[in-house]
Chimera marker file (.cmm) of the C-alpha trace (Angstrom):
<marker_set name="trace">
<marker id="1" x="61.133" y="-35.984" z="25.144" r="1" g="1" b="0" radius="0.5"/>
<marker id="2" x="58.881" y="-33.403" z="26.889" r="1" g="1" b="0" radius="0.5"/>
<marker id="3" x="56.605" y="-30.858" z="25.197" r="1" g="1" b="0" radius="0.5"/>
<marker id="4" x="55.681" y="-27.518" z="26.662" r="1" g="1" b="0" radius="0.5"/>
<marker id="5" x="52.435" y="-25.985" z="25.659" r="1" g="1" b="0" radius="0.5"/>
<marker id="6" x="52.412" y="-22.203" z="25.454" r="1" g="1" b="0" radius="0.5"/>
<marker id="7" x="48.937" y="-20.606" z="25.027" r="1" g="1" b="0" radius="0.5"/>
<marker id="8" x="48.867" y="-17.052" z="23.742" r="1" g="1" b="0" radius="0.5"/>
<marker id="9" x="45.648" y="-15.061" z="23.925" r="1" g="1" b="0" radius="0.5"/>
<marker id="10" x="45.062" y="-12.834" z="20.970" r="1" g="1" b="0" radius="0.5"/>
<marker id="11" x="43.124" y="-9.863" z="21.891" r="1" g="1" b="0" radius="0.5"/>
<marker id="12" x="41.250" y="-7.635" z="19.509" r="1" g="1" b="0" radius="0.5"/>
<marker id="13" x="42.415" y="-4.118" z="19.394" r="1" g="1" b="0" radius="0.5"/>
<marker id="14" x="39.534" y="-1.898" z="20.660" r="1" g="1" b="0" radius="0.5"/>
<marker id="15" x="38.932" y="1.699" z="19.603" r="1" g="1" b="0" radius="0.5"/>
<marker id="16" x="40.032" y="4.169" z="22.215" r="1" g="1" b="0" radius="0.5"/>
<marker id="17" x="37.477" y="6.898" z="21.482" r="1" g="1" b="0" radius="0.5"/>
<marker id="18" x="33.807" y="7.154" z="20.208" r="1" g="1" b="0" radius="0.5"/>
<marker id="19" x="35.228" y="8.726" z="17.005" r="1" g="1" b="0" radius="0.5"/>
<marker id="20" x="37.400" y="5.780" z="16.395" r="1" g="1" b="0" radius="0.5"/>
<marker id="21" x="34.708" y="3.294" z="17.406" r="1" g="1" b="0" radius="0.5"/>
<marker id="22" x="32.314" y="4.947" z="14.779" r="1" g="1" b="0" radius="0.5"/>
<marker id="23" x="34.680" y="4.157" z="12.031" r="1" g="1" b="0" radius="0.5"/>
<marker id="24" x="34.921" y="0.474" z="12.873" r="1" g="1" b="0" radius="0.5"/>
<marker id="25" x="32.331" y="-1.847" z="11.335" r="1" g="1" b="0" radius="0.5"/>
<marker id="26" x="31.061" y="-4.476" z="13.744" r="1" g="1" b="0" radius="0.5"/>
<marker id="27" x="27.982" y="-6.800" z="13.630" r="1" g="1" b="0" radius="0.5"/>
<marker id="28" x="26.224" y="-4.619" z="16.280" r="1" g="1" b="0" radius="0.5"/>
<marker id="29" x="25.920" y="-1.857" z="13.680" r="1" g="1" b="0" radius="0.5"/>
<marker id="30" x="23.578" y="-3.807" z="11.513" r="1" g="1" b="0" radius="0.5"/>
<marker id="31" x="21.540" y="-5.141" z="14.415" r="1" g="1" b="0" radius="0.5"/>
<marker id="32" x="20.515" y="-1.929" z="16.118" r="1" g="1" b="0" radius="0.5"/>
<marker id="33" x="17.508" y="-1.368" z="13.947" r="1" g="1" b="0" radius="0.5"/>
<marker id="34" x="15.847" y="1.945" z="14.679" r="1" g="1" b="0" radius="0.5"/>
<marker id="35" x="12.347" y="0.643" z="13.356" r="1" g="1" b="0" radius="0.5"/>
<marker id="36" x="12.424" y="-2.189" z="15.795" r="1" g="1" b="0" radius="0.5"/>
<marker id="37" x="13.286" y="-0.152" z="18.724" r="1" g="1" b="0" radius="0.5"/>
<marker id="38" x="10.833" y="2.497" z="17.710" r="1" g="1" b="0" radius="0.5"/>
<marker id="39" x="8.099" y="-0.146" z="17.596" r="1" g="1" b="0" radius="0.5"/>
<marker id="40" x="9.048" y="-1.458" z="20.958" r="1" g="1" b="0" radius="0.5"/>
<marker id="41" x="9.194" y="1.961" z="22.544" r="1" g="1" b="0" radius="0.5"/>
<marker id="42" x="5.368" y="2.371" z="23.029" r="1" g="1" b="0" radius="0.5"/>
<marker id="43" x="3.774" y="0.732" z="26.027" r="1" g="1" b="0" radius="0.5"/>
<marker id="44" x="0.624" y="-0.104" z="24.170" r="1" g="1" b="0" radius="0.5"/>
<marker id="45" x="2.472" y="-1.806" z="21.390" r="1" g="1" b="0" radius="0.5"/>
<marker id="46" x="4.427" y="-3.837" z="24.013" r="1" g="1" b="0" radius="0.5"/>
<marker id="47" x="1.124" y="-4.832" z="25.633" r="1" g="1" b="0" radius="0.5"/>
<marker id="48" x="-0.329" y="-5.883" z="22.227" r="1" g="1" b="0" radius="0.5"/>
<marker id="49" x="2.827" y="-7.812" z="21.391" r="1" g="1" b="0" radius="0.5"/>
<marker id="50" x="2.736" y="-9.692" z="24.831" r="1" g="1" b="0" radius="0.5"/>
<marker id="51" x="-0.913" y="-10.422" z="24.282" r="1" g="1" b="0" radius="0.5"/>
<marker id="52" x="-0.174" y="-12.022" z="20.817" r="1" g="1" b="0" radius="0.5"/>
<marker id="53" x="2.845" y="-13.827" z="22.209" r="1" g="1" b="0" radius="0.5"/>
<marker id="54" x="0.813" y="-15.404" z="25.047" r="1" g="1" b="0" radius="0.5"/>
<marker id="55" x="-1.892" y="-16.365" z="22.644" r="1" g="1" b="0" radius="0.5"/>
<marker id="56" x="0.608" y="-18.240" z="20.516" r="1" g="1" b="0" radius="0.5"/>
<marker id="57" x="-1.635" y="-18.214" z="17.498" r="1" g="1" b="0" radius="0.5"/>
<marker id="58" x="-2.829" y="-15.731" z="14.918" r="1" g="1" b="0" radius="0.5"/>
<marker id="59" x="-5.475" y="-13.311" z="16.260" r="1" g="1" b="0" radius="0.5"/>
<marker id="60" x="-7.612" y="-10.891" z="14.480" r="1" g="1" b="0" radius="0.5"/>
<marker id="61" x="-7.396" y="-7.136" z="15.110" r="1" g="1" b="0" radius="0.5"/>
<marker id="62" x="-10.736" y="-7.416" z="16.919" r="1" g="1" b="0" radius="0.5"/>
<marker id="63" x="-9.539" y="-10.119" z="19.259" r="1" g="1" b="0" radius="0.5"/>
<marker id="64" x="-6.256" y="-8.213" z="20.017" r="1" g="1" b="0" radius="0.5"/>
<marker id="65" x="-8.288" y="-5.054" z="20.728" r="1" g="1" b="0" radius="0.5"/>
<marker id="66" x="-10.099" y="-6.939" z="23.540" r="1" g="1" b="0" radius="0.5"/>
<marker id="67" x="-6.883" y="-7.155" z="25.637" r="1" g="1" b="0" radius="0.5"/>
<marker id="68" x="-6.562" y="-3.393" z="25.973" r="1" g="1" b="0" radius="0.5"/>
<marker id="69" x="-8.813" y="-0.342" z="26.291" r="1" g="1" b="0" radius="0.5"/>
<marker id="70" x="-7.739" y="1.207" z="22.933" r="1" g="1" b="0" radius="0.5"/>
<marker id="71" x="-9.890" y="1.979" z="19.952" r="1" g="1" b="0" radius="0.5"/>
<marker id="72" x="-9.857" y="-0.621" z="17.183" r="1" g="1" b="0" radius="0.5"/>
<marker id="73" x="-8.341" y="1.630" z="14.608" r="1" g="1" b="0" radius="0.5"/>
<marker id="74" x="-5.542" y="2.612" z="17.052" r="1" g="1" b="0" radius="0.5"/>
<marker id="75" x="-4.887" y="-1.229" z="17.651" r="1" g="1" b="0" radius="0.5"/>
<marker id="76" x="-4.758" y="-1.791" z="13.930" r="1" g="1" b="0" radius="0.5"/>
<marker id="77" x="-2.305" y="1.030" z="13.514" r="1" g="1" b="0" radius="0.5"/>
<marker id="78" x="-0.087" y="-0.327" z="16.302" r="1" g="1" b="0" radius="0.5"/>
<marker id="79" x="-0.235" y="-3.895" z="14.953" r="1" g="1" b="0" radius="0.5"/>
<marker id="80" x="0.815" y="-2.501" z="11.549" r="1" g="1" b="0" radius="0.5"/>
<marker id="81" x="3.828" y="-0.758" z="13.084" r="1" g="1" b="0" radius="0.5"/>
<marker id="82" x="4.905" y="-3.930" z="14.759" r="1" g="1" b="0" radius="0.5"/>
<marker id="83" x="4.526" y="-5.838" z="11.489" r="1" g="1" b="0" radius="0.5"/>
<marker id="84" x="6.577" y="-3.298" z="9.654" r="1" g="1" b="0" radius="0.5"/>
<marker id="85" x="9.358" y="-3.640" z="12.210" r="1" g="1" b="0" radius="0.5"/>
<marker id="86" x="9.385" y="-7.426" z="11.521" r="1" g="1" b="0" radius="0.5"/>
<marker id="87" x="7.920" y="-8.562" z="14.860" r="1" g="1" b="0" radius="0.5"/>
<marker id="88" x="4.492" y="-9.684" z="13.475" r="1" g="1" b="0" radius="0.5"/>
<marker id="89" x="3.260" y="-11.416" z="10.336" r="1" g="1" b="0" radius="0.5"/>
<marker id="90" x="-0.133" y="-10.487" z="8.958" r="1" g="1" b="0" radius="0.5"/>
<marker id="91" x="-2.539" y="-12.519" z="6.813" r="1" g="1" b="0" radius="0.5"/>
<marker id="92" x="-5.888" y="-11.351" z="5.403" r="1" g="1" b="0" radius="0.5"/>
<marker id="93" x="-8.932" y="-13.371" z="4.742" r="1" g="1" b="0" radius="0.5"/>
<marker id="94" x="-11.713" y="-11.286" z="3.244" r="1" g="1" b="0" radius="0.5"/>
<marker id="95" x="-11.895" y="-8.211" z="5.439" r="1" g="1" b="0" radius="0.5"/>
<marker id="96" x="-10.328" y="-9.839" z="8.466" r="1" g="1" b="0" radius="0.5"/>
<marker id="97" x="-6.692" y="-9.276" z="9.198" r="1" g="1" b="0" radius="0.5"/>
<marker id="98" x="-4.948" y="-11.530" z="11.600" r="1" g="1" b="0" radius="0.5"/>
<marker id="99" x="-1.498" y="-11.020" z="13.138" r="1" g="1" b="0" radius="0.5"/>
<marker id="100" x="0.864" y="-13.596" z="14.718" r="1" g="1" b="0" radius="0.5"/>
<marker id="101" x="4.232" y="-13.200" z="16.327" r="1" g="1" b="0" radius="0.5"/>
<marker id="102" x="7.312" y="-14.151" z="14.288" r="1" g="1" b="0" radius="0.5"/>
<marker id="103" x="8.772" y="-16.087" z="17.268" r="1" g="1" b="0" radius="0.5"/>
<marker id="104" x="11.833" y="-17.630" z="15.500" r="1" g="1" b="0" radius="0.5"/>
<marker id="105" x="12.740" y="-14.408" z="13.669" r="1" g="1" b="0" radius="0.5"/>
<marker id="106" x="12.323" y="-12.160" z="16.770" r="1" g="1" b="0" radius="0.5"/>
<marker id="107" x="14.256" y="-14.516" z="18.961" r="1" g="1" b="0" radius="0.5"/>
<marker id="108" x="17.012" y="-14.696" z="16.342" r="1" g="1" b="0" radius="0.5"/>
<marker id="109" x="17.349" y="-10.975" z="16.148" r="1" g="1" b="0" radius="0.5"/>
<marker id="110" x="17.657" y="-10.564" z="19.907" r="1" g="1" b="0" radius="0.5"/>
<marker id="111" x="20.092" y="-13.606" z="20.128" r="1" g="1" b="0" radius="0.5"/>
<marker id="112" x="22.342" y="-12.044" z="17.485" r="1" g="1" b="0" radius="0.5"/>
<marker id="113" x="22.111" y="-8.660" z="19.299" r="1" g="1" b="0" radius="0.5"/>
<marker id="114" x="23.215" y="-10.208" z="22.510" r="1" g="1" b="0" radius="0.5"/>
<marker id="115" x="26.057" y="-11.996" z="20.767" r="1" g="1" b="0" radius="0.5"/>
<marker id="116" x="27.160" y="-8.704" z="19.122" r="1" g="1" b="0" radius="0.5"/>
<marker id="117" x="26.995" y="-6.887" z="22.594" r="1" g="1" b="0" radius="0.5"/>
<marker id="118" x="29.051" y="-9.620" z="24.148" r="1" g="1" b="0" radius="0.5"/>
<marker id="119" x="31.661" y="-9.303" z="21.345" r="1" g="1" b="0" radius="0.5"/>
<marker id="120" x="31.984" y="-5.650" z="22.114" r="1" g="1" b="0" radius="0.5"/>
<marker id="121" x="32.348" y="-6.316" z="25.883" r="1" g="1" b="0" radius="0.5"/>
<marker id="122" x="35.859" y="-5.588" z="27.097" r="1" g="1" b="0" radius="0.5"/>
<marker id="123" x="37.677" y="-8.164" z="29.025" r="1" g="1" b="0" radius="0.5"/>
<marker id="124" x="38.092" y="-5.606" z="31.968" r="1" g="1" b="0" radius="0.5"/>
<marker id="125" x="34.410" y="-4.749" z="32.290" r="1" g="1" b="0" radius="0.5"/>
<marker id="126" x="33.973" y="-6.835" z="35.405" r="1" g="1" b="0" radius="0.5"/>
<marker id="127" x="31.555" y="-9.378" z="33.906" r="1" g="1" b="0" radius="0.5"/>
<marker id="128" x="31.682" y="-12.884" z="32.591" r="1" g="1" b="0" radius="0.5"/>
<marker id="129" x="31.084" y="-12.214" z="28.797" r="1" g="1" b="0" radius="0.5"/>
<marker id="130" x="33.462" y="-14.811" z="27.635" r="1" g="1" b="0" radius="0.5"/>
<marker id="131" x="31.541" y="-17.375" z="29.675" r="1" g="1" b="0" radius="0.5"/>
<marker id="132" x="28.264" y="-16.975" z="27.600" r="1" g="1" b="0" radius="0.5"/>
<marker id="133" x="26.463" y="-14.531" z="29.902" r="1" g="1" b="0" radius="0.5"/>
<marker id="134" x="27.236" y="-10.917" z="30.450" r="1" g="1" b="0" radius="0.5"/>
<marker id="135" x="26.457" y="-10.151" z="34.078" r="1" g="1" b="0" radius="0.5"/>
<marker id="136" x="28.271" y="-9.429" z="37.357" r="1" g="1" b="0" radius="0.5"/>
<marker id="137" x="31.056" y="-11.757" z="38.127" r="1" g="1" b="0" radius="0.5"/>
<marker id="138" x="30.121" y="-14.438" z="40.512" r="1" g="1" b="0" radius="0.5"/>
<marker id="139" x="32.132" y="-14.682" z="43.743" r="1" g="1" b="0" radius="0.5"/>
<link id1="1" id2="2" r="1" g="1" b="0" radius="0.2"/>
<link id1="2" id2="3" r="1" g="1" b="0" radius="0.2"/>
<link id1="3" id2="4" r="1" g="1" b="0" radius="0.2"/>
<link id1="4" id2="5" r="1" g="1" b="0" radius="0.2"/>
<link id1="5" id2="6" r="1" g="1" b="0" radius="0.2"/>
<link id1="6" id2="7" r="1" g="1" b="0" radius="0.2"/>
<link id1="7" id2="8" r="1" g="1" b="0" radius="0.2"/>
<link id1="8" id2="9" r="1" g="1" b="0" radius="0.2"/>
<link id1="9" id2="10" r="1" g="1" b="0" radius="0.2"/>
<link id1="10" id2="11" r="1" g="1" b="0" radius="0.2"/>
<link id1="11" id2="12" r="1" g="1" b="0" radius="0.2"/>
<link id1="12" id2="13" r="1" g="1" b="0" radius="0.2"/>
<link id1="13" id2="14" r="1" g="1" b="0" radius="0.2"/>
<link id1="14" id2="15" r="1" g="1" b="0" radius="0.2"/>
<link id1="15" id2="16" r="1" g="1" b="0" radius="0.2"/>
<link id1="16" id2="17" r="1" g="1" b="0" radius="0.2"/>
<link id1="17" id2="18" r="1" g="1" b="0" radius="0.2"/>
<link id1="18" id2="19" r="1" g="1" b="0" radius="0.2"/>
<link id1="19" id2="20" r="1" g="1" b="0" radius="0.2"/>
<link id1="20" id2="21" r="1" g="1" b="0" radius="0.2"/>
<link id1="21" id2="22" r="1" g="1" b="0" radius="0.2"/>
<link id1="22" id2="23" r="1" g="1" b="0" radius="0.2"/>
<link id1="23" id2="24" r="1" g="1" b="0" radius="0.2"/>
<link id1="24" id2="25" r="1" g="1" b="0" radius="0.2"/>
<link id1="25" id2="26" r="1" g="1" b="0" radius="0.2"/>
<link id1="26" id2="27" r="1" g="1" b="0" radius="0.2"/>
<link id1="27" id2="28" r="1" g="1" b="0" radius="0.2"/>
<link id1="28" id2="29" r="1" g="1" b="0" radius="0.2"/>
<link id1="29" id2="30" r="1" g="1" b="0" radius="0.2"/>
<link id1="30" id2="31" r="1" g="1" b="0" radius="0.2"/>
<link id1="31" id2="32" r="1" g="1" b="0" radius="0.2"/>
<link id1="32" id2="33" r="1" g="1" b="0" radius="0.2"/>
<link id1="33" id2="34" r="1" g="1" b="0" radius="0.2"/>
<link id1="34" id2="35" r="1" g="1" b="0" radius="0.2"/>
<link id1="35" id2="36" r="1" g="1" b="0" radius="0.2"/>
<link id1="36" id2="37" r="1" g="1" b="0" radius="0.2"/>
<link id1="37" id2="38" r="1" g="1" b="0" radius="0.2"/>
<link id1="38" id2="39" r="1" g="1" b="0" radius="0.2"/>
<link id1="39" id2="40" r="1" g="1" b="0" radius="0.2"/>
<link id1="40" id2="41" r="1" g="1" b="0" radius="0.2"/>
<link id1="41" id2="42" r="1" g="1" b="0" radius="0.2"/>
<link id1="42" id2="43" r="1" g="1" b="0" radius="0.2"/>
<link id1="43" id2="44" r="1" g="1" b="0" radius="0.2"/>
<link id1="44" id2="45" r="1" g="1" b="0" radius="0.2"/>
<link id1="45" id2="46" r="1" g="1" b="0" radius="0.2"/>
<link id1="46" id2="47" r="1" g="1" b="0" radius="0.2"/>
<link id1="47" id2="48" r="1" g="1" b="0" radius="0.2"/>
<link id1="48" id2="49" r="1" g="1" b="0" radius="0.2"/>
<link id1="49" id2="50" r="1" g="1" b="0" radius="0.2"/>
<link id1="50" id2="51" r="1" g="1" b="0" radius="0.2"/>
<link id1="51" id2="52" r="1" g="1" b="0" radius="0.2"/>
<link id1="52" id2="53" r="1" g="1" b="0" radius="0.2"/>
<link id1="53" id2="54" r="1" g="1" b="0" radius="0.2"/>
<link id1="54" id2="55" r="1" g="1" b="0" radius="0.2"/>
<link id1="55" id2="56" r="1" g="1" b="0" radius="0.2"/>
<link id1="56" id2="57" r="1" g="1" b="0" radius="0.2"/>
<link id1="57" id2="58" r="1" g="1" b="0" radius="0.2"/>
<link id1="58" id2="59" r="1" g="1" b="0" radius="0.2"/>
<link id1="59" id2="60" r="1" g="1" b="0" radius="0.2"/>
<link id1="60" id2="61" r="1" g="1" b="0" radius="0.2"/>
<link id1="61" id2="62" r="1" g="1" b="0" radius="0.2"/>
<link id1="62" id2="63" r="1" g="1" b="0" radius="0.2"/>
<link id1="63" id2="64" r="1" g="1" b="0" radius="0.2"/>
<link id1="64" id2="65" r="1" g="1" b="0" radius="0.2"/>
<link id1="65" id2="66" r="1" g="1" b="0" radius="0.2"/>
<link id1="66" id2="67" r="1" g="1" b="0" radius="0.2"/>
<link id1="67" id2="68" r="1" g="1" b="0" radius="0.2"/>
<link id1="68" id2="69" r="1" g="1" b="0" radius="0.2"/>
<link id1="69" id2="70" r="1" g="1" b="0" radius="0.2"/>
<link id1="70" id2="71" r="1" g="1" b="0" radius="0.2"/>
<link id1="71" id2="72" r="1" g="1" b="0" radius="0.2"/>
<link id1="72" id2="73" r="1" g="1" b="0" radius="0.2"/>
<link id1="73" id2="74" r="1" g="1" b="0" radius="0.2"/>
<link id1="74" id2="75" r="1" g="1" b="0" radius="0.2"/>
<link id1="75" id2="76" r="1" g="1" b="0" radius="0.2"/>
<link id1="76" id2="77" r="1" g="1" b="0" radius="0.2"/>
<link id1="77" id2="78" r="1" g="1" b="0" radius="0.2"/>
<link id1="78" id2="79" r="1" g="1" b="0" radius="0.2"/>
<link id1="79" id2="80" r="1" g="1" b="0" radius="0.2"/>
<link id1="80" id2="81" r="1" g="1" b="0" radius="0.2"/>
<link id1="81" id2="82" r="1" g="1" b="0" radius="0.2"/>
<link id1="82" id2="83" r="1" g="1" b="0" radius="0.2"/>
<link id1="83" id2="84" r="1" g="1" b="0" radius="0.2"/>
<link id1="84" id2="85" r="1" g="1" b="0" radius="0.2"/>
<link id1="85" id2="86" r="1" g="1" b="0" radius="0.2"/>
<link id1="86" id2="87" r="1" g="1" b="0" radius="0.2"/>
<link id1="87" id2="88" r="1" g="1" b="0" radius="0.2"/>
<link id1="88" id2="89" r="1" g="1" b="0" radius="0.2"/>
<link id1="89" id2="90" r="1" g="1" b="0" radius="0.2"/>
<link id1="90" id2="91" r="1" g="1" b="0" radius="0.2"/>
<link id1="91" id2="92" r="1" g="1" b="0" radius="0.2"/>
<link id1="92" id2="93" r="1" g="1" b="0" radius="0.2"/>
<link id1="93" id2="94" r="1" g="1" b="0" radius="0.2"/>
<link id1="94" id2="95" r="1" g="1" b="0" radius="0.2"/>
<link id1="95" id2="96" r="1" g="1" b="0" radius="0.2"/>
<link id1="96" id2="97" r="1" g="1" b="0" radius="0.2"/>
<link id1="97" id2="98" r="1" g="1" b="0" radius="0.2"/>
<link id1="98" id2="99" r="1" g="1" b="0" radius="0.2"/>
<link id1="99" id2="100" r="1" g="1" b="0" radius="0.2"/>
<link id1="100" id2="101" r="1" g="1" b="0" radius="0.2"/>
<link id1="101" id2="102" r="1" g="1" b="0" radius="0.2"/>
<link id1="102" id2="103" r="1" g="1" b="0" radius="0.2"/>
<link id1="103" id2="104" r="1" g="1" b="0" radius="0.2"/>
<link id1="104" id2="105" r="1" g="1" b="0" radius="0.2"/>
<link id1="105" id2="106" r="1" g="1" b="0" radius="0.2"/>
<link id1="106" id2="107" r="1" g="1" b="0" radius="0.2"/>
<link id1="107" id2="108" r="1" g="1" b="0" radius="0.2"/>
<link id1="108" id2="109" r="1" g="1" b="0" radius="0.2"/>
<link id1="109" id2="110" r="1" g="1" b="0" radius="0.2"/>
<link id1="110" id2="111" r="1" g="1" b="0" radius="0.2"/>
<link id1="111" id2="112" r="1" g="1" b="0" radius="0.2"/>
<link id1="112" id2="113" r="1" g="1" b="0" radius="0.2"/>
<link id1="113" id2="114" r="1" g="1" b="0" radius="0.2"/>
<link id1="114" id2="115" r="1" g="1" b="0" radius="0.2"/>
<link id1="115" id2="116" r="1" g="1" b="0" radius="0.2"/>
<link id1="116" id2="117" r="1" g="1" b="0" radius="0.2"/>
<link id1="117" id2="118" r="1" g="1" b="0" radius="0.2"/>
<link id1="118" id2="119" r="1" g="1" b="0" radius="0.2"/>
<link id1="119" id2="120" r="1" g="1" b="0" radius="0.2"/>
<link id1="120" id2="121" r="1" g="1" b="0" radius="0.2"/>
<link id1="121" id2="122" r="1" g="1" b="0" radius="0.2"/>
<link id1="122" id2="123" r="1" g="1" b="0" radius="0.2"/>
<link id1="123" id2="124" r="1" g="1" b="0" radius="0.2"/>
<link id1="124" id2="125" r="1" g="1" b="0" radius="0.2"/>
<link id1="125" id2="126" r="1" g="1" b="0" radius="0.2"/>
<link id1="126" id2="127" r="1" g="1" b="0" radius="0.2"/>
<link id1="127" id2="128" r="1" g="1" b="0" radius="0.2"/>
<link id1="128" id2="129" r="1" g="1" b="0" radius="0.2"/>
<link id1="129" id2="130" r="1" g="1" b="0" radius="0.2"/>
<link id1="130" id2="131" r="1" g="1" b="0" radius="0.2"/>
<link id1="131" id2="132" r="1" g="1" b="0" radius="0.2"/>
<link id1="132" id2="133" r="1" g="1" b="0" radius="0.2"/>
<link id1="133" id2="134" r="1" g="1" b="0" radius="0.2"/>
<link id1="134" id2="135" r="1" g="1" b="0" radius="0.2"/>
<link id1="135" id2="136" r="1" g="1" b="0" radius="0.2"/>
<link id1="136" id2="137" r="1" g="1" b="0" radius="0.2"/>
<link id1="137" id2="138" r="1" g="1" b="0" radius="0.2"/>
<link id1="138" id2="139" r="1" g="1" b="0" radius="0.2"/>
</marker_set>
């Protein structure tokens, strides 16, 4: 007795217009956080975040201010914005406020966003989304 295996690919029906797409609820909708992207849109905040990430330890506002030529109060305001966006965690001891990067949480957010973008990627986009990485097809 011989068996024949027939594989059927079930494709998700995709919206055909932006109006239809806006009505569909997908994971990407909850991951595109305006506060996160607003916090990342400033070059000074990006430099401060990179500085803290490379230090890989909690740093005081004064320590962080040494890595750029910005006034201490401006650095403090920028670090607060990054903390409100969920990128940094702050601790206070006396009058000293220290910040550290929330590595696991930030990586998780970007990983989930990448997964949600790949889920939206159509099969005909010319990339290898289904293979785990969205990029040009390798020849």
